[in-house]
C-alpha positions as CSV (number, residue, x, y, z in Angstrom):
1,M,73.7,43.1,28.1
2,R,71.2,41.3,30.4
3,R,71.7,37.7,31.3
4,L,68.6,35.8,32.3
5,G,67.9,32.3,33.5
6,G,70.8,30.3,32.1
7,A,71.3,32.1,28.8
8,P,74.9,31.7,27.6
9,D,77.1,34.7,27.6
10,G,76.6,37.0,24.6
11,V,73.0,35.8,24.0
12,R,70.2,38.2,24.8
13,L,66.8,36.6,25.3
14,A,63.9,38.2,23.5
15,E,61.7,40.3,25.7
16,A,57.9,39.9,25.5
17,Q,56.2,42.4,23.2
18,A,54.0,44.5,25.5
19,E,52.8,47.1,22.9
20,A,49.8,46.5,20.7
21,V,50.3,46.1,17.0
22,E,48.0,47.0,14.1
23,L,46.7,44.1,12.1
24,V,44.2,44.5,9.2
25,G,43.4,48.0,10.3
26,H,42.6,47.0,13.9
27,V,44.6,47.2,17.1
28,V,45.5,43.7,18.2
29,A,47.3,42.8,21.5
30,R,48.6,39.2,21.9
31,G,46.8,37.9,18.8
32,R,43.3,39.0,19.9
33,P,41.3,42.1,19.0
34,A,41.5,44.9,21.6
35,P,38.5,44.8,24.0
36,E,37.6,48.5,23.3
37,M,36.6,47.8,19.7
38,S,33.1,48.9,18.7
39,V,30.6,46.4,17.4
40,R,31.1,47.6,13.8
41,E,34.9,47.3,14.1
42,R,34.6,43.8,15.7
43,L,32.4,42.6,12.8
44,R,34.8,44.0,10.3
45,H,37.7,42.2,12.0
46,V,35.8,38.9,12.1
47,F,34.7,39.3,8.4
48,S,38.3,39.9,7.4
49,Y,38.8,36.1,7.6
50,R,37.8,34.4,4.3
51,D,36.7,31.1,6.0
52,T,34.4,33.1,8.3
53,R,32.8,34.8,5.3
54,A,32.3,31.5,3.5
55,L,30.7,29.8,6.5
56,V,28.4,32.7,7.2
57,F,27.3,32.6,3.5
58,I,26.7,28.8,3.7
59,F,24.7,29.3,7.0
60,L,22.6,32.0,5.6
61,A,22.0,30.2,2.3
62,T,20.9,27.0,4.0
63,Q,18.5,29.0,6.2
64,I,17.0,30.8,3.2
65,L,16.7,27.4,1.4
66,D,15.0,26.0,4.5
67,A,12.4,28.8,4.4
68,G,11.9,28.5,0.7
69,T,11.6,24.7,0.6
70,T,9.2,24.8,3.6
71,A,7.1,27.4,1.9
72,Y,6.9,25.4,-1.3
73,A,6.1,22.2,0.5
74,L,3.3,23.9,2.4
75,Q,1.8,25.4,-0.7
76,T,1.5,21.9,-2.3
77,G,-1.0,21.1,0.5
78,R,0.5,17.7,1.1
79,F,2.6,18.8,4.0
80,R,2.1,20.6,7.3
81,E,4.6,22.5,9.4
82,G,6.4,20.1,11.8
83,N,7.0,22.7,14.5
84,P,3.7,23.1,16.5
85,I,4.6,26.6,17.8
86,F,5.7,27.9,14.4
87,G,2.9,26.0,12.5
88,S,0.1,28.2,13.7
89,V,2.0,31.3,12.8
90,V,2.8,30.0,9.4
91,D,-0.8,29.1,8.7
92,A,-2.0,32.6,9.8
93,Q,0.8,34.9,8.4
94,P,3.4,33.0,6.3
95,Y,5.4,36.0,5.2
96,L,5.6,37.4,8.7
97,A,6.6,34.0,10.0
98,Y,9.5,33.6,7.6
99,M,10.7,37.1,8.1
100,A,10.6,36.5,11.9
101,K,12.6,33.2,11.3
102,L,15.2,35.0,9.2
103,G,15.4,37.8,11.8
104,I,16.1,35.2,14.5
105,V,18.8,33.7,12.2
106,F,20.5,37.1,11.8
107,F,20.3,37.7,15.6
108,V,21.9,34.3,16.3
109,L,24.6,34.9,13.6
110,I,25.5,38.3,14.9
111,T,25.7,36.9,18.4
112,L,28.0,34.1,17.3
113,L,30.2,36.5,15.4
114,L,30.5,38.9,18.4
115,L,31.5,36.2,20.9
116,R,35.1,36.5,21.8
117,L,36.3,33.2,20.3
118,R,39.6,32.3,18.9
119,W,39.4,32.0,15.1
120,R,39.7,28.2,15.1
121,M,36.9,27.8,17.6
122,R,34.8,30.3,15.7
123,R,35.4,28.4,12.5
124,M,34.4,25.1,14.2
125,V,31.2,26.7,15.7
126,L,30.2,28.3,12.4
127,G,30.9,25.1,10.6
128,L,28.7,23.1,13.0
129,F,25.9,25.7,12.6
130,A,26.2,25.6,8.8
131,L,26.2,21.8,8.8
132,V,23.2,21.4,11.1
133,S,21.3,24.1,9.2
134,L,21.8,22.1,6.0
135,V,19.8,19.2,7.3
136,A,16.4,20.9,7.1
137,P,16.5,21.9,3.4
138,V,17.8,18.5,2.4
139,A,15.1,16.8,4.3
140,N,12.5,19.1,2.8
141,L,13.7,18.4,-0.7
142,L,13.7,14.6,0.0
143,R,10.1,14.8,1.3
144,I,8.9,16.9,-1.6
145,S,10.5,14.5,-4.1
146,G,9.0,11.5,-2.3
147,H,12.3,9.9,-1.2
148,L,11.6,10.4,2.5
């Protein structure tokens, strides 16, 4: 029996677990995914959390609502695109502009999901992105209805 740092006789202190364990089909060492995971494995691991899936859905839904409400508002002819850089592209090629916007949204989302963040921090960051992205469609709907 090994006696360490003031442990009473007959009490063996637990040793730190050095080996990696398998969690949700992925190797995890000390509560974090192993660094040698591929991008696909990393995304599968991140999407294994229900709160992450919900926040990603909210973020994507609000971005699609933003594109849809903006397109509808511009078709009425009473509104113009507020972003001066994006406005000229929307006037020339609206479908291309909205596809580019959604492509940028997917790029930002994948980048956020691949960052090595602890799950609480990832949840806070995704929640903040989802909340901020909700502002545009709500503002568009209020402008269309004449309340703003």
